[in-house]
C-alpha positions in Angstrom: 1.8 -15.1 17.5 -1.3 -16.6 15.7 -4.3 -14.4 15.2 -7.8 -15.7 15.3 -11.1 -13.8 14.8 -13.5 -13.8 17.8 -17.2 -13.2 17.1 -18.3 -12.3 20.6 -21.3 -10.0 20.8 -20.6 -10.0 24.6 -17.1 -8.7 25.2 -15.3 -5.7 27.0 -16.3 -3.1 28.0 -19.7 -4.8 28.8 -20.4 -5.5 32.3 -22.4 -8.7 31.5 -22.0 -12.3 32.6 -21.6 -13.4 28.9 -18.5 -11.0 28.4 -16.5 -12.4 31.3 -15.5 -15.9 30.0 -13.9 -14.5 26.9 -12.3 -11.4 28.5 -10.5 -13.9 30.8 -9.6 -16.3 28.0 -8.4 -13.5 25.9 -6.1 -12.3 28.7 -4.5 -15.6 29.1 -4.6 -16.7 25.4 -2.1 -14.1 24.5 0.8 -15.5 26.5 0.1 -18.7 25.1 0.8 -17.3 21.6 -3.0 -16.7 20.4 -4.1 -13.2 19.6 -7.8 -12.5 19.5 -9.3 -10.0 17.1 -12.7 -9.5 18.6 -15.8 -8.4 16.9 -18.3 -7.2 19.5 -21.7 -5.7 19.9 -22.2 -3.1 22.7 -25.5 -1.5 22.7 -26.1 2.1 23.9 -27.9 0.9 26.9 -25.5 -1.7 27.9 -24.0 -1.5 31.3 -20.1 -0.9 30.9 -17.1 -1.8 33.0 -14.2 0.2 31.2 -11.8 -1.7 33.5 -12.2 -4.8 31.5 -10.8 -3.2 28.4 -7.9 -1.8 30.4 -7.3 -5.3 31.8 -6.8 -6.8 28.2 -3.3 -7.1 26.8 -2.5 -4.6 24.2 -2.2 -7.4 21.7 -6.1 -8.0 21.7 -7.8 -6.1 19.0 -11.3 -5.0 19.9 -13.7 -3.9 17.1 -17.1 -3.0 18.5 -18.7 -2.7 15.2 -21.0 -5.8 15.1 -24.1 -3.3 15.3 -25.5 -1.7 12.2 -25.8 2.0 13.2 -28.5 2.5 10.8 -30.7 -0.2 12.5 -29.8 1.5 16.0 -30.9 4.7 14.6 -34.0 3.5 13.4 -34.9 1.6 16.4 -34.4 4.9 18.4 -36.5 6.8 16.1 -39.4 4.4 16.4 -39.1 4.1 20.3 -39.4 8.0 20.4 -42.4 7.9 18.1 -44.0 5.2 20.1 -43.5 7.3 23.3 -45.1 10.5 21.7 -48.0 8.5 20.3 -48.4 6.4 23.6 -48.0 9.3 26.0 -46.8 8.5 29.7 -46.3 5.0 30.5 -49.2 3.8 33.0 -48.1 3.0 36.5 -47.7 -0.9 37.3 -50.7 -2.1 39.1 -48.6 -4.9 40.9 -45.1 -6.6 41.1 -43.4 -7.1 37.7 -42.7 -10.4 36.6 -39.3 -11.8 37.2 -36.7 -11.3 34.2 -36.8 -14.2 31.7 -33.6 -15.6 30.7 -32.7 -17.4 27.5 -35.5 -19.4 25.8 -34.8 -20.1 22.3 -38.1 -22.1 21.9 -40.0 -19.1 22.6 -38.4 -16.7 20.3 -36.2 -17.7 17.4 -34.6 -14.2 17.3 -32.4 -12.2 19.7 -31.3 -8.4 20.0 -28.6 -9.2 17.6 -30.3 -11.0 14.9 -31.1 -7.9 12.5 -27.4 -6.9 12.7 -26.3 -10.2 11.4 -25.7 -9.2 7.6 -23.6 -6.2 8.8 -21.7 -8.2 11.3 -20.8 -10.8 8.7 -19.3 -8.1 6.5 -17.4 -6.7 9.3 -16.2 -10.1 10.5 -14.7 -10.9 7.1 -13.0 -7.5 6.8 -11.6 -7.7 10.5 -10.1 -11.2 9.7 -8.4 -10.3 6.7 -7.2 -7.0 8.0 -5.8 -8.8 11.1 -4.6 -12.0 9.3 -6.8 -14.5 11.2 -6.0 -18.1 10.9 -9.3 -19.4 12.5 -12.7 -18.2 13.5 -14.1 -18.7 17.0 -17.7 -17.8 17.9 -18.8 -17.2 21.5 -22.6 -18.0 21.5 -25.2 -16.7 22.5 -26.6 -15.0 21.4 -27.1 -17.8 18.9 -27.8 -15.4 15.9 -24.0 -14.7 15.9 -23.3 -18.3 14.8 -24.5 -17.8 11.1 -22.1 -14.7 11.2 -19.1 -16.9 12.3 -19.9 -19.8 9.7 -20.1 -17.3 6.9 -16.7 -15.6 7.8 -15.1 -19.1 8.1 -16.5 -20.3 4.8 -15.6 -17.0 3.0 -12.0 -17.1 4.2 -11.4 -20.9 4.1 -10.6 -20.8 7.9 -11.3 -23.5 10.5 -14.3 -22.8 12.8 -14.5 -23.1 16.5 -18.0 -22.8 18.2 -17.9 -22.1 21.8 -21.4 -22.7 23.4 -21.5 -20.6 26.6 -25.1 -22.2 26.9 -26.8 -25.0 25.4 -28.9 -24.1 22.5 -31.1 -26.8 21.1 -30.6 -28.6 24.5 -31.5 -25.8 26.7 -33.7 -26.6 29.5 -36.5 -24.4 28.4 -37.2 -27.1 25.5 -37.4 -30.2 27.8 -41.2 -30.2 28.1 -43.2 -31.2 25.1 -44.0 -28.3 22.8 -47.4 -26.6 23.1 -49.1 -25.7 20.0 -48.2 -25.5 16.3 -45.9 -22.5 16.6 -43.9 -23.9 19.5 -43.6 -27.2 17.6 -42.2 -25.2 14.5 -39.7 -23.6 16.7 -38.4 -26.8 18.0 -38.1 -28.0 14.6 -36.2 -24.9 13.3 -33.8 -24.7 16.3 -33.0 -28.5 16.0 -32.3 -28.2 12.3 -30.3 -24.9 12.5 -28.3 -26.5 15.3 -27.4 -29.7 13.5 -26.5 -28.0 10.4 -24.2 -25.4 12.1 -22.7 -27.9 14.4 -21.9 -30.3 11.4 -20.0 -27.3 9.7 -17.7 -26.7 12.8 -14.2 -27.9 13.0 -14.5 -27.9 16.7 -17.4 -27.5 19.2 -16.6 -26.4 22.8 -19.2 -26.9 25.8 -18.7 -25.4 29.1 -19.6 -28.3 31.4 -19.0 -32.1 31.2 -22.6 -32.9 31.3 -23.3 -30.5 28.3 -20.6 -32.2 26.3 -21.9 -35.7 26.9 -25.6 -34.6 26.1 -24.4 -32.9 23.0 -22.3 -35.9 21.8 -25.3 -38.2 22.5 -27.6 -36.0 20.5 -25.0 -35.4 17.6 -22.6 -38.5 17.4 -20.6 -36.7 14.7 -19.4 -34.5 17.4 -17.3 -37.2 19.2 -13.7 -36.3 18.1 -14.3 -32.9 17.3 -15.7 -31.6 20.8 -14.4 -30.9 24.2 -15.4 -28.9 27.2 -13.7 -25.8 28.8 -15.3 -24.8 32.0 -16.1 -21.2 32.9 -13.2 -20.0 35.3 -12.0 -17.5 37.8 -9.2 -15.1 36.9 -7.4 -14.3 40.0 -5.4 -11.5 38.5 -8.7 -9.4 37.6 -9.6 -9.0 41.4 -8.3 -6.3 43.6 -6.0 -7.4 46.4 -7.9 -8.2 49.6 -6.9 -8.0 53.3 -5.6 -11.3 54.6 -8.1 -10.8 57.6 -10.8 -8.6 56.7 -12.9 -7.2 59.6 -15.8 -9.6 60.0 -19.4 -8.2 59.7 -21.2 -7.9 62.9 -24.0 -10.3 61.5 -24.3 -13.6 59.8 -24.0 -12.6 56.1 -25.4 -14.7 53.3 -24.3 -13.4 49.9 -25.9 -13.9 46.4 -24.3 -12.3 43.3 -25.8 -11.7 40.0 -29.2 -11.1 38.5 -32.2 -12.3 40.2 -34.6 -13.8 37.4 -37.1 -16.5 36.6 -34.5 -19.3 36.8 -32.8 -17.7 40.3 -36.1 -17.2 42.3 -35.9 -16.4 46.0 -38.4 -19.1 46.9 -36.2 -21.5 48.4 -33.8 -19.3 50.3 -36.8 -17.0 51.5 -38.6 -20.0 52.9 -35.3 -21.2 54.5 -34.6 -17.8 56.0 -38.1 -17.4 57.3 -37.8 -21.0 59.3 -34.2 -20.2 60.6 -35.4 -16.5 61.8 -38.4 -17.9 63.5 -36.7 -20.9 65.0 -33.8 -18.8 66.4 -35.9 -15.8 67.2 -33.2 -13.8 65.1 -33.5 -10.0 64.4 -32.1 -7.9 61.5 -28.9 -7.4 63.7 -28.3 -11.0 63.7 -28.6 -12.0 60.0 -28.7 -10.6 56.6 -29.0 -11.8 53.0 -27.0 -9.5 50.5 -28.1 -9.4 47.0 -25.5 -7.7 44.8 -26.8 -7.3 41.3 -30.0 -6.8 39.5 -33.3 -7.4 41.1 -36.8 -6.3 40.2 -39.9 -5.4 42.0 -41.0 -8.9 41.6 -38.2 -10.2 44.1 -38.8 -7.3 46.1 -42.4 -8.2 46.6 -41.6 -11.7 47.4 -39.3 -10.7 50.1 -41.9 -8.3 51.6 -44.5 -11.2 51.3 -42.3 -13.5 53.5 -41.7 -10.6 56.0 -37.9 -10.7 55.2 -37.6 -7.0 54.1 -35.5 -6.0 57.1 -33.2 -9.1 56.6 -32.5 -8.6 52.9 -30.1 -6.0 51.5 -30.3 -5.2 47.9 -27.1 -3.6 46.2 -26.2 -2.8 42.7 -23.7 -4.5 40.6 -20.1 -4.0 41.4 -17.0 -4.0 39.0 -15.4 -7.6 38.8 -12.2 -6.0 40.4 -14.2 -5.5 43.8 -15.9 -8.8 43.7 -13.4 -10.9 45.7 -13.5 -8.3 48.5 -17.3 -8.7 48.9 -17.0 -12.5 48.8 -14.4 -12.6 51.5 -16.7 -10.6 53.8 -19.6 -13.1 53.9 -20.0 -16.0 55.8 -21.7 -18.1 53.2 -21.9 -17.7 49.4 -25.1 -18.8 47.7 -25.9 -20.0 44.3 -29.4 -21.0 43.1 -30.8 -22.2 39.8 -34.2 -23.6 38.6 -34.4 -27.4 39.0 -34.6 -27.8 35.2 -31.1 -26.7 34.7 -29.1 -29.7 34.7 -26.5 -29.1 31.8 -25.3 -25.6 32.9 -23.4 -24.4 36.0 -23.9 -20.8 37.2 -20.9 -18.6 36.2 -20.8 -17.0 39.6 -19.8 -20.5 41.0 -16.1 -20.1 39.7 -15.8 -16.6 41.5 -17.1 -18.1 44.7 -14.4 -20.9 44.3 -11.9 -18.2 43.7 -12.6 -16.6 47.2 -12.1 -19.9 49.0 -15.2 -19.2 51.3 -18.1 -21.6 52.0 -20.6 -22.3 49.3 -24.2 -23.4 49.4 -25.4 -24.2 45.9 -29.0 -24.9 45.1 -29.0 -26.9 41.9 -29.9 -30.3 40.4 -26.6 -30.5 38.4 -24.6 -33.2 40.2 -21.5 -32.0 38.2 -21.3 -29.1 40.8 -20.2 -31.7 43.3 -16.9 -31.7 41.7 -16.6 -27.9 41.9 -17.4 -27.9 45.6 -15.0 -30.7 46.7 -12.3 -28.4 47.9 -14.1 -27.5 51.1 -15.8 -30.0 53.3 -18.4 -27.4 54.3 -19.5 -26.6 50.8 -22.8 -28.2 50.0 -25.1 -28.7 47.0 -28.8 -28.8 47.8 -31.5 -30.1 45.7 -34.0 -27.2 44.6 -37.2 -27.5 46.7 -35.4 -29.2 49.6 -35.9 -26.4 52.2 -35.3 -28.7 55.2 -31.7 -29.5 53.9 -31.4 -25.7 53.1 -32.2 -24.7 56.6 -29.8 -27.5 58.0 -26.8 -26.1 55.9 -27.4 -22.4 56.8 -28.0 -23.5 60.5 -24.6 -25.3 60.6 -22.9 -22.2 59.3 -24.9 -20.0 61.6 -24.0 -22.0 64.6 -20.3 -21.5 63.8 -20.8 -17.7 63.4 -22.6 -17.7 66.7 -19.7 -19.4 68.6 -16.8 -17.7 67.0 -18.2 -14.4 65.5 -15.5 -14.7 62.9 -15.4 -15.2 59.1 -14.3 -18.6 57.7 -10.8 -19.0 56.8 -10.5 -19.1 53.0 -9.1 -22.2 51.4 -6.8 -22.3 48.3 -8.7 -22.3 45.2 -8.1 -25.3 43.0 -6.1 -24.5 39.8 -8.4 -26.8 37.9 -11.0 -23.9 37.7 -8.7 -21.1 36.9 -8.3 -19.0 33.7 -4.9 -20.3 33.2 -6.3 -24.0 33.0 -9.2 -23.0 30.6 -6.7 -21.2 28.3 -4.4 -24.1 28.2 -7.3 -26.1 27.0 -8.5 -23.6 24.4 -5.2 -23.0 23.2 -4.8 -26.8 22.6 -7.7 -26.6 20.4 -6.6 -23.8 18.4 -3.1 -25.2 18.2 -4.4 -28.4 16.4 -6.4 -26.4 14.0 -3.9 -23.7 13.1 -0.5 -25.7 13.2 
């Protein structure tokens, strides 16, 4: 069995979307002859799912030592001092702003950047101790890229960069930079990205469109890059009943964090129209949001008069997800119209469920993922009329049958087994 060092700040036991890709890959790379030795970075405040650790094969080595404990202690001390000096935090005068996602052009740093020198030393020691034959980096946070570069160079090992999200081609940098500081950040990100990509032996993107965009921006990537999609791991879900009890009301389900790039605007307007047109009550329809939501989204729901029609539920363990998906009539995904190179990771869990999907996105690549069900539909952001029509068609079927849709088989193309096959082929070429 060949061992590789995996620099993955997000990994088990973290219950974060960034962790799931490589937890799933690690599980399925072991049977294919590759053993990950993982350097990860679990902060004290991170949400955890210990079952993810238990789901890993015993061959996977997890070394949660990316973070410099001295820096964490200093941070905690400064936080405590600030609280004492500031006194009680004043109450918010209005709804909070939505959670902001990745924006490398607003802030060159991230929460792991100060830990980089310590992580670089730990990475080299871990790779030596475990006899690694390659270095793989799961990015972001993008500050972990130099850590992987340093380890590969120090040990003379091939380097694979797995971009879970675009960096220099992130949609937040599509608009012309405003001001000298932002122009400087654009320049720095572009220069760093080009230099780091040039040093890699192979670069993996997670969508076909991202791969094409990166090869166009950096022609030297042609021949040393590929794409490996995000994916579903059917063996991570609890078994579900073949015919679950249908909910008494039409249920639309959205999972994951509501943030600036997944606003409730379109679905809120569409629900308002559907409710008014059909004269529906909360006993007829519900939008379930499973995952993090702030007061901003709750205020938006209230402003639209939808509070009685929207149910906010906390995040659930990965194992329980399939059961929730199978108890909904429609699964909803939505992203900002600027997002054209990424695909929401939840889409693959939705595919695993076999239930109907409505995806609000400009990314035409999503059409490939939705082709396995004729009643799946991609709606362009802002096209509320099309969204109302799609939801109406599903609601009419519910009103006629009062039954849940019948799940269809999930295409193997989007499974963890297929993704692991493709990543194993990359590692095999570099470590043979």
